[in-house]
C-alpha positions as CSV (number, residue, x, y, z in Angstrom):
1,X,-61.5,-45.1,-27.7
2,X,-61.4,-45.1,-24.0
3,X,-58.8,-43.3,-22.1
4,X,-57.4,-46.5,-20.6
5,X,-56.9,-47.9,-24.0
6,X,-55.0,-44.8,-25.1
7,X,-52.8,-44.9,-22.0
8,X,-52.1,-48.6,-22.7
9,X,-51.1,-48.0,-26.3
10,X,-48.9,-45.1,-25.3
11,X,-47.1,-47.0,-22.5
12,X,-46.7,-50.0,-24.9
13,X,-45.1,-47.9,-27.6
14,X,-43.0,-46.0,-25.2
15,X,-41.6,-49.2,-23.7
16,X,-40.9,-50.7,-27.1
17,X,-39.0,-47.5,-28.0
18,X,-36.9,-47.7,-24.9
19,X,-35.9,-51.3,-25.6
20,X,-35.0,-50.4,-29.2
21,X,-32.9,-47.5,-28.0
22,X,-31.1,-49.6,-25.5
23,X,-30.3,-52.2,-28.2
24,X,-29.1,-49.7,-30.8
25,X,-27.0,-47.5,-28.5
26,X,-25.5,-50.2,-26.3
27,X,-21.7,-50.2,-26.5
28,X,-21.3,-47.1,-28.7
29,X,-19.7,-44.9,-26.1
30,X,-22.9,-42.8,-25.6
31,X,-22.9,-41.0,-22.3
32,X,-25.8,-39.4,-20.6
33,X,-24.0,-37.1,-18.2
34,X,-26.1,-34.5,-16.5
35,X,-23.9,-31.5,-17.3
36,X,-24.0,-30.3,-20.9
37,X,-22.9,-26.8,-20.2
38,X,-19.5,-25.4,-21.4
39,X,-17.9,-26.2,-18.0
40,X,-18.9,-29.8,-18.1
41,X,-17.8,-30.2,-21.8
42,X,-14.4,-28.7,-21.1
43,X,-13.8,-30.9,-18.0
44,X,-14.9,-34.0,-19.9
45,X,-12.6,-33.1,-22.9
46,X,-9.6,-32.7,-20.5
47,X,-10.4,-36.0,-18.7
48,X,-10.4,-37.9,-22.0
49,X,-6.9,-36.8,-23.0
50,X,-3.5,-37.8,-21.8
51,X,-2.6,-35.7,-18.7
52,X,1.0,-34.6,-18.6
53,X,2.6,-32.6,-15.7
54,X,5.0,-29.7,-16.1
55,X,8.1,-29.9,-14.0
56,X,6.7,-27.3,-11.5
57,X,3.5,-29.3,-11.0
58,X,5.4,-32.6,-10.9
59,X,7.6,-31.3,-8.0
60,X,4.4,-30.3,-6.2
61,X,2.9,-33.8,-6.6
62,X,6.2,-35.4,-5.5
63,X,6.2,-33.4,-2.3
64,X,3.1,-35.3,-1.3
65,X,1.0,-32.2,-1.0
66,X,-1.6,-33.7,-3.4
67,X,-1.9,-36.9,-5.3
68,X,-3.1,-37.7,-8.8
69,X,-6.4,-39.3,-7.5
70,X,-7.3,-35.9,-6.0
71,X,-6.5,-34.2,-9.3
72,X,-8.8,-36.7,-11.1
73,X,-11.5,-36.0,-8.6
74,X,-11.3,-32.3,-9.2
75,X,-11.3,-32.8,-12.9
76,X,-14.6,-34.6,-12.4
77,X,-16.3,-32.5,-9.8
78,X,-14.4,-29.2,-10.0
79,X,-15.4,-25.9,-11.5
80,X,-13.8,-23.7,-14.2
81,X,-13.4,-19.9,-13.8
82,X,-13.7,-18.7,-17.4
83,X,-12.8,-15.1,-16.4
84,X,-9.3,-16.3,-15.3
85,X,-9.0,-18.7,-18.3
86,X,-7.8,-18.1,-21.8
87,X,-9.9,-20.6,-23.8
88,X,-9.2,-19.0,-27.2
89,X,-5.5,-18.9,-26.7
90,X,-3.7,-20.4,-29.8
91,X,-2.6,-23.2,-30.2
92,X,-3.8,-24.5,-26.8
93,X,-6.5,-23.0,-24.5
94,X,-5.5,-22.5,-20.8
95,X,-8.2,-23.2,-18.2
96,X,-8.3,-22.2,-14.5
97,X,-9.9,-25.1,-12.6
98,X,-10.6,-25.1,-8.8
99,X,-12.3,-27.4,-6.4
100,X,-12.1,-29.5,-3.2
101,X,-10.5,-32.9,-2.8
102,X,-12.2,-35.7,-0.9
103,X,-10.4,-34.6,2.3
104,X,-11.6,-31.0,1.9
105,X,-8.4,-29.4,0.6
106,X,-9.0,-26.5,-1.7
107,X,-7.0,-26.7,-4.9
108,X,-6.5,-24.5,-7.9
109,X,-4.6,-25.2,-11.1
110,X,-4.1,-24.2,-14.6
111,X,-4.3,-26.7,-17.4
112,X,-3.2,-26.2,-21.0
113,X,-5.7,-28.0,-23.2
114,X,-4.2,-29.0,-26.6
115,X,-5.6,-31.3,-29.3
116,X,-4.4,-34.6,-27.9
117,X,-2.6,-33.7,-24.6
118,X,-3.6,-31.7,-21.5
119,X,-0.7,-30.3,-19.5
120,X,-1.0,-29.4,-15.9
121,X,0.9,-26.1,-15.7
122,X,0.6,-25.0,-12.0
123,X,-1.0,-26.4,-8.8
124,X,-1.8,-24.3,-5.8
125,X,-3.1,-25.6,-2.5
126,X,-5.2,-23.1,-0.5
127,X,-5.6,-24.8,2.9
């Protein structure tokens, strides 16, 4: 069999497989995010939960120092410092998350990550 025939069969089978995958996985909540490391999984886990604010962090938000859109942005693009976090804390792990907002403000906060609710404990603005 010629090499061109082999390449044609391969590409034909590959394209049929892609179409079948698109049909079977369409609408099932499958995500193909690029970050599968522990940091990306924790941030995604926190984003999927209801986010509550402690009284201390709610006062910080009410003072207009930062808004909830900036917090959401950091929960998507931010980083976790596992050396300052307590992920194995019972019953809820506590994570130290830091990052920059869209207007280049550096922010750090602690989030308590429970089974169904994530609670913002403290917020600190560095700029």
